[in-house]
C-alpha positions as CSV (number, residue, x, y, z in Angstrom):
1,M,11.6,-18.4,-20.4
2,V,9.0,-18.4,-17.9
3,R,11.0,-16.4,-15.2
4,H,11.7,-13.4,-18.1
5,L,7.8,-13.5,-18.9
6,A,6.8,-13.0,-15.2
7,K,9.6,-10.6,-14.8
8,A,8.5,-8.7,-18.0
9,G,4.7,-8.8,-16.9
10,C,5.4,-7.2,-13.6
11,I,7.3,-4.5,-15.2
12,A,4.2,-3.9,-17.4
13,L,2.0,-3.9,-14.2
14,G,4.2,-1.4,-12.9
15,L,4.0,1.1,-15.4
16,W,0.1,0.6,-16.2
17,L,-0.1,1.3,-12.3
18,G,1.9,4.4,-12.4
19,G,0.3,5.7,-15.5
20,A,-3.1,5.3,-13.5
21,A,-1.5,6.9,-10.5
22,D,-0.5,9.9,-12.3
23,A,-4.0,10.0,-14.7
24,A,-4.8,13.6,-15.3
25,P,-7.5,14.7,-13.1
26,P,-11.2,14.7,-14.9
27,Q,-11.8,18.1,-16.7
28,R,-15.3,17.8,-17.4
29,V,-17.5,16.7,-14.7
30,V,-21.2,16.7,-13.9
31,S,-22.8,16.3,-11.0
32,M,-26.5,14.8,-11.0
33,N,-27.2,15.0,-7.1
34,L,-27.7,17.9,-4.8
35,C,-24.9,17.0,-2.2
36,T,-22.3,16.1,-5.0
37,D,-23.4,19.5,-6.7
38,Q,-22.1,21.4,-3.5
39,L,-19.3,19.5,-2.6
40,A,-18.1,19.7,-6.0
41,M,-18.7,23.4,-6.3
42,L,-16.5,23.7,-2.8
43,V,-13.5,21.5,-4.1
44,A,-13.5,21.7,-7.9
45,A,-10.7,24.0,-9.6
46,P,-12.3,26.4,-11.9
47,G,-13.9,25.2,-14.9
48,Q,-13.5,21.4,-13.5
49,L,-17.5,21.4,-13.0
50,V,-19.6,21.8,-15.9
51,S,-23.0,20.9,-15.1
52,V,-24.9,20.6,-11.8
53,S,-28.5,19.4,-11.0
54,Y,-31.5,21.5,-11.3
55,L,-31.9,21.2,-7.1
56,A,-28.7,23.4,-7.1
57,V,-30.5,26.5,-7.9
58,D,-33.3,26.1,-6.0
59,P,-33.3,28.4,-3.0
60,M,-35.3,26.7,-0.6
61,A,-32.7,23.5,-0.7
62,S,-29.5,24.8,-2.1
63,A,-27.0,26.4,0.3
64,M,-24.8,27.5,-2.9
65,V,-27.6,28.8,-5.4
66,A,-25.4,31.7,-6.6
67,Q,-22.6,29.9,-7.6
68,A,-24.8,27.3,-9.1
69,E,-26.4,29.6,-11.4
70,T,-23.3,29.9,-13.1
71,L,-23.7,26.5,-14.0
72,P,-25.5,24.6,-16.7
73,V,-28.4,22.5,-14.9
74,N,-29.1,19.0,-15.7
75,H,-32.3,17.1,-14.6
76,G,-30.6,13.4,-14.1
77,L,-31.5,12.3,-17.6
78,A,-28.9,9.9,-19.2
79,E,-29.4,11.5,-22.6
80,E,-28.6,14.9,-21.7
81,I,-25.6,13.9,-19.1
82,A,-23.9,11.7,-22.0
83,F,-24.4,14.7,-24.3
84,L,-22.2,16.9,-22.0
85,R,-19.4,14.3,-22.9
86,P,-18.3,13.8,-19.0
87,D,-15.3,12.4,-18.3
88,L,-16.7,12.0,-14.6
89,V,-20.4,11.8,-13.2
90,L,-20.8,12.5,-9.5
91,A,-24.0,10.9,-8.4
92,G,-25.4,10.0,-4.9
93,R,-26.3,6.5,-3.5
94,Y,-29.8,6.7,-4.1
95,T,-29.9,8.9,-7.8
96,T,-31.9,7.9,-10.0
97,R,-30.6,4.3,-10.4
98,V,-31.9,3.8,-14.2
99,T,-29.7,6.6,-15.2
100,V,-26.4,5.6,-13.4
101,D,-26.9,2.2,-14.9
102,M,-27.3,3.6,-18.2
103,L,-24.5,5.5,-17.7
104,T,-22.1,3.1,-16.7
105,R,-23.2,0.7,-19.5
106,L,-22.4,3.3,-21.8
107,G,-19.0,3.5,-20.5
108,H,-19.1,6.9,-18.4
109,R,-17.1,6.9,-15.3
110,V,-19.7,7.2,-12.5
111,E,-18.7,8.0,-8.8
112,I,-21.2,7.3,-5.8
113,F,-21.2,9.1,-2.7
114,E,-22.9,8.1,0.5
115,P,-25.4,10.0,2.3
116,E,-24.0,12.5,4.7
117,N,-25.6,11.8,8.4
118,S,-22.9,12.4,10.8
119,L,-19.6,14.9,10.8
120,D,-17.6,11.9,10.0
121,D,-19.7,11.3,6.9
122,I,-18.8,14.9,5.6
123,R,-15.1,14.7,6.4
124,A,-15.2,11.2,4.0
125,N,-17.1,12.6,1.3
126,L,-14.9,15.7,1.2
127,R,-12.0,13.4,1.0
128,Q,-13.6,11.4,-1.5
129,M,-14.4,14.6,-3.7
130,G,-10.8,15.8,-3.3
131,R,-9.9,12.1,-4.8
132,V,-11.7,11.8,-7.8
133,L,-11.0,15.3,-8.9
134,G,-7.8,15.6,-8.4
135,R,-8.1,18.4,-5.5
136,E,-7.0,16.7,-2.3
137,A,-5.5,19.7,-1.1
138,R,-8.3,21.6,-1.3
139,A,-10.6,19.2,0.2
140,E,-8.3,18.6,3.3
141,A,-7.9,22.7,3.6
142,L,-12.2,22.3,3.5
143,V,-11.7,19.8,6.5
144,A,-9.6,21.3,8.3
145,Q,-11.4,24.7,8.3
146,M,-14.7,23.0,9.5
147,D,-13.1,21.5,12.2
148,A,-11.7,24.9,13.4
149,E,-15.3,26.3,13.3
150,L,-16.9,23.2,15.0
151,A,-14.1,23.8,17.8
152,Q,-15.5,27.3,18.2
153,I,-19.3,25.9,18.3
154,A,-18.4,23.6,20.9
155,A,-16.6,26.2,23.0
156,A,-19.7,28.1,23.0
157,A,-22.3,25.6,23.3
158,P,-25.1,26.4,26.4
159,P,-24.5,25.0,29.5
160,V,-27.5,22.8,29.3
161,R,-28.8,20.8,26.7
162,P,-32.2,22.5,25.9
163,E,-34.9,20.0,24.8
164,T,-35.5,20.6,21.1
165,A,-37.7,19.1,18.4
166,I,-37.3,19.1,14.5
167,Y,-40.6,19.5,13.3
168,Y,-41.5,19.2,9.4
169,S,-44.9,19.0,7.2
170,S,-47.2,16.7,8.5
171,G,-45.1,16.2,11.7
172,F,-42.0,14.5,10.2
173,T,-39.0,14.8,12.3
174,S,-35.2,13.4,12.1
175,G,-34.1,11.5,14.7
176,A,-30.7,9.4,15.8
177,G,-28.4,8.7,12.7
178,S,-30.0,11.8,10.7
179,L,-28.1,15.0,9.7
180,G,-30.7,17.0,11.2
181,N,-29.9,15.2,14.8
182,T,-26.0,15.8,13.8
183,I,-26.8,19.5,13.6
184,V,-28.9,19.9,16.5
185,E,-26.4,17.7,18.8
186,T,-23.5,19.4,17.7
187,A,-25.4,22.7,18.5
188,G,-25.3,21.4,22.3
189,L,-28.8,21.0,22.0
190,E,-31.0,17.9,22.8
191,N,-33.0,16.2,20.2
192,I,-36.3,14.6,21.7
193,A,-37.0,12.5,18.9
194,P,-34.6,9.7,20.1
195,R,-36.3,9.9,23.4
196,L,-39.5,9.5,21.6
197,G,-38.5,6.1,20.1
198,M,-37.9,7.7,16.5
199,G,-35.0,6.3,14.7
200,A,-33.4,8.1,11.7
201,G,-37.1,9.4,11.1
202,G,-40.8,9.7,12.0
203,V,-43.6,11.4,12.8
204,I,-44.3,13.2,15.7
205,P,-48.4,13.7,16.2
206,L,-48.8,17.4,17.2
207,E,-50.5,16.3,20.4
208,A,-47.0,14.4,21.5
209,L,-44.8,17.3,20.7
210,I,-47.3,19.5,22.8
211,L,-47.1,17.5,25.7
212,A,-43.2,17.0,25.3
213,G,-42.9,20.7,25.8
214,P,-39.5,21.2,24.1
215,R,-37.6,24.8,24.7
216,L,-36.9,24.7,21.3
217,V,-39.3,24.2,18.2
218,V,-37.4,23.9,14.6
219,R,-39.7,24.5,11.8
220,G,-39.1,23.3,8.6
221,Q,-39.2,25.4,5.5
222,T,-42.0,26.1,4.0
223,Y,-43.2,26.3,0.1
224,Q,-45.2,29.0,-1.6
225,G,-48.6,27.9,-1.9
226,H,-50.9,26.0,0.1
227,S,-50.6,22.2,1.7
228,R,-52.4,20.3,4.7
229,G,-49.2,19.6,5.8
230,E,-47.9,22.8,6.1
231,E,-50.9,23.8,8.0
232,M,-49.3,22.0,11.0
233,L,-46.5,24.2,11.5
234,R,-48.8,27.3,11.8
235,H,-51.3,25.4,14.0
236,P,-52.5,27.7,17.0
237,A,-51.7,25.0,19.5
238,L,-48.0,25.3,18.3
239,E,-47.9,28.8,18.1
240,A,-49.4,29.0,21.9
241,M,-46.8,26.6,23.0
242,L,-44.0,28.8,21.1
243,T,-44.2,31.9,23.8
244,P,-40.9,32.6,26.0
245,P,-39.4,31.2,27.5
246,R,-39.7,28.7,24.6
247,A,-38.3,29.4,21.4
248,Q,-38.7,28.6,17.6
249,A,-36.3,28.6,14.7
250,E,-36.4,27.5,11.1
251,T,-34.4,25.3,9.0
252,R,-31.9,26.5,6.5
253,P,-30.8,25.3,2.8
254,E,-28.0,24.0,4.6
255,W,-29.9,21.3,6.5
256,S,-30.0,19.3,3.4
257,C,-26.7,18.1,2.5
258,G,-23.9,17.5,4.5
259,T,-21.4,20.1,3.7
260,P,-18.8,22.3,5.2
261,L,-21.8,24.8,5.1
262,T,-23.4,22.5,7.5
263,V,-21.4,24.7,10.4
264,N,-23.6,27.5,9.4
265,A,-26.5,26.0,10.3
266,I,-25.1,24.4,13.2
267,R,-24.1,28.2,14.3
268,A,-27.5,29.9,13.4
269,L,-29.2,27.0,15.5
270,Q,-27.2,27.5,18.7
271,D,-27.4,31.2,18.3
272,A,-31.3,31.0,18.0
273,A,-31.7,28.8,21.3
274,R,-29.3,31.2,23.1
275,A,-31.2,34.4,22.0
276,G,-34.8,32.7,21.9
277,A,-34.7,30.7,25.0
278,G,-32.5,32.9,27.2
279,L,-29.4,30.5,27.5
């Protein structure tokens, strides 16, 4: 009798696992994070994604505004997301925890994605998105396309690695272990932040930046209006330093999140260094 019960249990477990493996892909997917917004828009089947975060339509932050504008936006509030009746919610590790916890308690399936700070992180998150959306082939195609473009960029890297500084509002910068550092290094340039003892982030005083004298300064985008932090990006001493052979560039929306579109930021930075610094 025990043997028969054990056998029946194994059969039932096998049927359950088989049914789980063959489960239909989610049909009403809601993303509440800028980075998962863009990964989902790249990977999802038509009609599968029903809402993205409001940041996806911000041209200063999102590299996919035109596509995002075809979808309803959400503001990461539990009640508005629950109202959309999602069968899958996409969130980042640091997306509003209160909302994520509440949605989970309400029985919604929430998939968490880690930040993309490296090319391997981008590949991993693409594949994760492919798995949860039932779009593995699409995700693998995007990884292959990205790797092919990265190979072209590597072949076009400058013969020397010009020192480069990333300089955001209030002097903030991106150092080792950050997406910004990955963009700079993959373009064939050398980020000065690690040499100055910076981790993933930190502040470079304007005086230290000028003394370091990088060949290329990548300034952060500035919003309309006025702020004291952004005044540093237009400081006369910095402007005086940025004359040939030194060059300058500006971050793009592709710097906000690690996606296959990050390749565009890498290529643009490499082109700016080559044109501006005579490489």
